[in-house]
C-alpha positions as CSV (number, residue, x, y, z in Angstrom):
1,M,59.8,-20.7,16.5
2,G,57.8,-21.4,19.6
3,V,54.7,-21.6,17.5
4,T,56.3,-24.0,15.1
5,Y,57.5,-26.2,17.8
6,K,54.0,-26.3,19.3
7,N,52.4,-27.2,16.0
8,N,55.0,-29.9,15.4
9,R,54.4,-31.3,18.9
10,C,50.6,-31.3,18.4
11,S,51.0,-33.1,15.1
12,Y,53.3,-35.7,16.7
13,I,50.7,-36.2,19.6
14,F,47.9,-36.6,17.0
15,I,49.9,-39.2,15.1
16,I,50.7,-41.1,18.2
17,K,47.1,-41.0,19.4
18,Y,45.5,-42.1,16.1
19,R,48.4,-44.2,14.8
20,R,46.4,-47.4,14.9
21,K,43.5,-45.9,12.9
22,I,45.9,-44.4,10.5
23,M,47.7,-47.7,10.0
24,K,44.4,-49.5,9.6
25,Y,43.2,-47.1,6.9
26,F,46.6,-47.1,5.2
27,F,46.6,-50.9,5.2
28,V,43.0,-51.2,3.9
29,G,43.6,-48.5,1.3
30,G,46.8,-50.1,0.2
31,F,45.3,-53.5,0.0
32,G,42.3,-52.2,-1.9
33,L,44.6,-50.5,-4.4
34,L,46.6,-53.7,-4.8
35,V,43.4,-55.6,-5.5
36,I,42.3,-53.1,-8.1
37,I,45.7,-53.2,-9.8
38,L,45.7,-57.0,-9.9
39,F,42.1,-57.2,-11.0
40,S,42.8,-54.7,-13.9
41,K,45.8,-56.9,-15.0
42,V,43.5,-60.0,-15.0
43,I,40.9,-58.2,-17.1
44,V,43.6,-57.1,-19.5
45,A,45.0,-60.6,-19.7
46,L,41.6,-62.1,-20.4
47,E,40.9,-59.5,-23.1
48,L,44.2,-60.4,-24.7
49,V,43.3,-64.1,-24.6
50,N,39.9,-63.4,-26.2
51,L,41.4,-61.2,-28.8
52,D,44.1,-63.7,-29.5
53,T,41.5,-66.5,-29.9
54,F,39.3,-64.3,-32.1
55,S,42.3,-63.3,-34.2
56,T,43.4,-66.9,-34.6
57,N,40.0,-68.1,-35.8
58,A,39.6,-65.1,-38.0
59,E,42.9,-65.8,-39.6
60,L,42.0,-69.5,-40.0
61,K,38.7,-68.6,-41.7
62,L,40.5,-66.2,-44.1
63,S,43.1,-68.8,-44.9
64,A,40.5,-71.4,-45.4
65,V,38.6,-69.2,-47.9
66,N,41.8,-69.0,-50.0
67,A,42.5,-72.7,-49.8
68,T,42.2,-74.2,-53.3
69,N,43.9,-77.5,-53.2
70,E,44.5,-80.6,-51.1
71,K,47.8,-79.4,-49.7
72,K,46.5,-76.1,-48.6
73,L,43.3,-77.7,-47.1
74,K,45.5,-80.1,-45.1
75,I,47.5,-77.2,-43.7
76,I,44.4,-75.2,-42.7
77,G,42.9,-78.4,-41.3
78,K,45.9,-79.0,-39.1
79,Q,45.7,-75.5,-37.8
80,T,42.0,-75.8,-37.2
81,Y,42.5,-79.1,-35.4
82,E,45.2,-77.7,-33.1
83,V,42.9,-74.8,-32.1
84,F,39.6,-76.7,-31.6
85,C,40.3,-80.4,-31.3
86,S,43.7,-81.1,-29.8
87,S,42.7,-80.3,-26.2
88,C,40.5,-83.5,-26.1
89,H,41.9,-85.6,-29.0
90,G,45.6,-84.7,-28.5
91,M,48.0,-82.9,-30.8
92,N,48.8,-86.2,-32.6
93,G,45.1,-87.1,-32.9
94,E,45.4,-90.4,-30.9
95,G,42.8,-89.5,-28.3
96,N,44.7,-88.8,-25.1
97,N,45.2,-92.4,-24.0
98,G,41.6,-93.4,-24.6
99,K,39.9,-90.3,-23.2
100,A,38.6,-89.3,-26.6
101,H,38.3,-90.8,-30.1
102,N,41.5,-91.8,-31.8
103,H,41.4,-89.9,-35.2
104,T,44.3,-92.0,-36.6
105,K,41.7,-94.7,-36.9
106,R,38.3,-94.3,-38.6
107,I,36.7,-96.2,-35.8
108,A,37.8,-98.5,-33.0
109,E,37.0,-102.2,-32.9
110,K,35.2,-101.9,-29.5
111,T,33.1,-99.0,-30.9
112,V,32.0,-101.0,-33.9
113,L,31.1,-104.0,-31.8
114,D,29.1,-101.8,-29.4
115,I,27.2,-100.2,-32.3
116,I,26.5,-103.6,-34.0
117,Q,25.2,-105.1,-30.7
118,N,23.4,-102.1,-29.2
119,G,22.5,-100.0,-32.2
120,S,23.1,-96.2,-32.5
121,N,20.9,-93.1,-32.8
122,N,23.7,-90.7,-33.7
123,F,23.3,-88.3,-36.6
124,K,19.5,-88.7,-36.9
125,S,19.2,-85.3,-38.6
126,I,21.0,-86.7,-41.6
127,Y,20.6,-90.5,-41.2
128,P,17.0,-90.6,-39.8
129,S,16.7,-94.4,-39.6
130,G,19.6,-94.8,-37.2
131,M,21.5,-98.0,-36.7
132,P,19.4,-101.0,-35.5
133,A,20.8,-103.4,-33.0
134,G,21.2,-107.2,-33.3
135,L,21.4,-107.6,-37.1
136,V,24.0,-110.4,-36.8
137,N,25.0,-112.8,-34.1
138,D,27.9,-112.2,-31.7
139,T,30.4,-114.2,-33.6
140,D,29.7,-112.4,-36.9
141,A,29.6,-109.1,-34.9
142,K,33.2,-109.6,-33.7
143,E,34.4,-110.5,-37.2
144,L,32.7,-107.4,-38.7
145,A,34.1,-105.1,-35.9
146,K,37.6,-106.3,-36.6
147,Y,37.2,-105.8,-40.4
148,V,35.7,-102.3,-40.1
149,A,38.2,-101.2,-37.6
150,N,40.9,-102.2,-40.0
151,S,39.5,-99.8,-42.6
152,L,37.9,-102.7,-44.6
153,K,41.2,-104.2,-45.4
154,G,41.7,-108.0,-45.7
155,K,39.1,-110.7,-46.4
156,K,35.5,-109.6,-46.1
157,P,33.4,-111.5,-43.5
158,K,30.6,-113.6,-44.7
159,S,28.0,-111.3,-43.1
160,W,29.5,-108.1,-44.7
161,M,26.5,-107.8,-47.0
162,V,24.3,-107.1,-44.0
163,C,26.4,-103.9,-43.4
164,A,26.7,-103.2,-47.2
165,T,22.9,-102.9,-47.5
166,C,23.1,-99.5,-45.8
167,H,26.8,-98.5,-45.8
168,D,27.4,-99.7,-49.4
169,E,29.7,-102.5,-50.4
170,S,32.6,-100.1,-50.5
171,G,31.8,-99.0,-46.9
172,E,31.7,-95.4,-48.1
173,G,28.1,-94.9,-47.0
174,I,24.9,-93.9,-48.7
175,S,23.7,-90.3,-48.4
176,Y,20.8,-90.0,-45.9
177,V,20.9,-93.7,-45.2
178,A,24.2,-94.5,-43.4
179,P,27.6,-92.8,-42.9
180,N,31.0,-93.7,-44.4
181,I,32.6,-96.3,-42.2
182,K,35.8,-96.6,-44.3
183,E,37.2,-93.1,-43.8
184,Y,36.3,-89.6,-42.6
185,S,34.2,-88.0,-45.3
186,D,33.4,-84.3,-45.3
187,E,29.8,-85.1,-44.7
188,L,30.6,-87.3,-41.6
189,V,32.9,-84.6,-40.0
190,A,30.3,-81.9,-40.6
191,T,27.6,-84.1,-39.1
192,V,29.6,-84.9,-36.0
193,L,30.4,-81.2,-35.5
194,K,26.7,-80.3,-35.9
195,N,25.1,-83.0,-33.9
196,G,27.7,-84.2,-31.4
197,K,28.1,-87.9,-30.8
198,K,27.5,-90.5,-28.1
199,G,29.5,-93.6,-28.0
200,V,31.2,-96.3,-25.9
201,I,34.0,-93.8,-24.9
202,G,31.7,-90.9,-24.0
203,T,29.9,-87.9,-25.5
204,M,31.3,-85.6,-28.1
205,P,29.5,-82.2,-27.8
206,D,28.3,-80.1,-30.7
207,F,29.7,-76.8,-29.6
208,F,32.1,-76.1,-32.5
209,W,29.5,-76.0,-35.3
210,E,28.8,-72.2,-35.3
211,K,32.5,-71.3,-34.9
212,L,33.7,-73.0,-38.1
213,S,33.1,-72.1,-41.7
214,E,32.2,-74.8,-44.3
215,M,35.7,-74.5,-45.7
216,Q,37.2,-75.0,-42.3
217,I,35.1,-78.2,-41.8
218,K,36.2,-79.4,-45.3
219,A,39.9,-78.6,-44.3
220,L,39.4,-80.4,-41.0
221,A,38.1,-83.5,-42.7
222,T,41.0,-83.4,-45.2
223,Y,43.5,-83.2,-42.4
224,I,41.9,-86.0,-40.3
225,R,41.9,-88.3,-43.4
226,S,45.6,-87.5,-43.8
227,I,46.5,-88.8,-40.3
228,Q,44.3,-91.9,-40.6
229,K,46.5,-95.0,-40.6
């Protein structure tokens, strides 16, 4: 019993003497363990997000392959839009209060006016000649901008034939010459996704091109056409 008491007393003295170091190592070790646990949880969470994103796009691609009619394409297009486009253009497609292009309109009046007055070099991979500046005077430019922004509805401006030379009298564009300015064609949507786009609002990057199948792009164009007013 005397030996046991002595051993216990020695242990007590050891703990008292080195209690600061013990507490220090205990605290550091505990903190390190906590960091490891939290870091592990973050890694798992990120993996789940990546897996979820991958699964979502894989499901969209599979669904798009099976899309055979306008109704199905519109559904797949809406799903694709919500995953890839809504963060900038908004869930309703109206452009987040002017921060991005409003997809419920083919093109804004101020955008048309800017292109007519300053020209445009977007989409040169498919429309190599670009859009030259200053083909009409300022008065005609404003009339044309209003007409085009209204999806070519109403009375045609006198100078419309200047535009029709490249965009066709219907406004639906001419392949390899100029894009459709009446509505969102499959070709136009694919071209924007592939090349990106610079405009009066800002720059649209081209980072979605490799993530989307041809059928998804077709579905996306179908959906965007459906929300155009």
